[in-house]
N, C-alpha and C positions, 0 to 999 in steps of 0.2 A: 773581313766581315761579310757574312752572307747577305744577299739582297732580299728584298721583300716583294711579293706579288701584290699589287694593288688592283682591286676590282672596282671600277667606277659604276655609277648608277646605270649606265647603258650596257653593262656587261663586258666592256672591253677591259682587258687586263694589261698592265704594263709592269716591267721589271724596274724596281727602285733599288739602287745600290746606295744605302745610307752612308757608306764610307766615302763615296764620291760626291754626295749631295752637299752643295754649299748654297745657302739662300742668297739670291741675287736681288737686292732691293730695287735696283733699276728695272730689272725684268718684271718684278711684281708690280711696280707702279705704272709700267707701260704695257701691262698685260692685255689691255683691250684693243691695242693697235694691231691691225693686220692679222686677223684670225678668221678661219673658215668655220661656219656653223656646223659643218659636217664632222668636225673634229672637236675634242675637248678644247676649251679656251686655254691660252697659256696660264691664266690665273687658276683654272681648275687643275691643270697639271702641276703647278707649283703647290697648290693647297694639298693635293694628293701626297706629294713628297713631304710636306710639312707634317702631315698627320702620320704617314707611314714611318717616318724617321723620328717621330715624337719630339720634333724641334721646339715646340711651344711648351712642352711639359715643364711645370714648376717655374716658369718665367713670371716675373712681376708684371703688373699692369703697365708700368712705365716701360719695361723692356719690350713688351709685346707691341705697344704703340710705337716705340722707336723702330722696331723691326718692320711692322706691317703698315705703319702710317695711320692716319685718321680713319676710323671705320665709317662705313656708309650710314650707319644708324646711330651716330654719336649722340644725338639728342633723344632719339626714340626709346632707347633702352636705359636701364639702370647702369650704374658703375660696375655691376656684377656680370653683365653680358654685353658683348659687342659682336657685330657681324660685318663682313665684307662681301659685296656682291661679286660673284665670279663669272657672271654671264649666263647665257641660256642653259637650262638643265640638260643633262645628257640623257636623252630618251628619244624614241622614235617620233613622238608628237611632243615637241618641246614648246610648252605654253607658259612655263614658269621660269624664274631665275634660280640659280643655285647659289648658296651662300656658305661661307666659312663662318661658323659661330664659335666664339671663345667665351667660356664661362669661368669666372673667378671665384675663389673661396673667400671667406671672411677676412683673410689676411692679404687679399689682393694678388694671390698667385693663381696661375692657370690651373683650374680644377678639371676642365674637360674642353676639348676642341673637337668639332665634328662638322659634317656637311649636311645641309638641309635645303629644301626648296620652299618657295613661297606660293 
């Protein structure tokens, strides 16, 4: 299976081989430990791979929660949208945080997943 080139907000590209990508729940849950602000956070790197490999596509709300854990905005948003904080945004002047946002359709399946900043 061919790999994908993922371009982050800061313009850095990385090669993602979806055939080799396996989501590591432990790495995701401990992604804020021991990272340098000069590099994308481990959570940003994992989110890039989740999006590039379309790992979240068509998953149910329950499957998404089982995979990613409780979102950071569990109370703030409706049942149709959840987000996870990934750490400082990838830019020269990083003043905001970057988030993985997942939106669900009326049947509770992932409709769209994307990165944004606050």
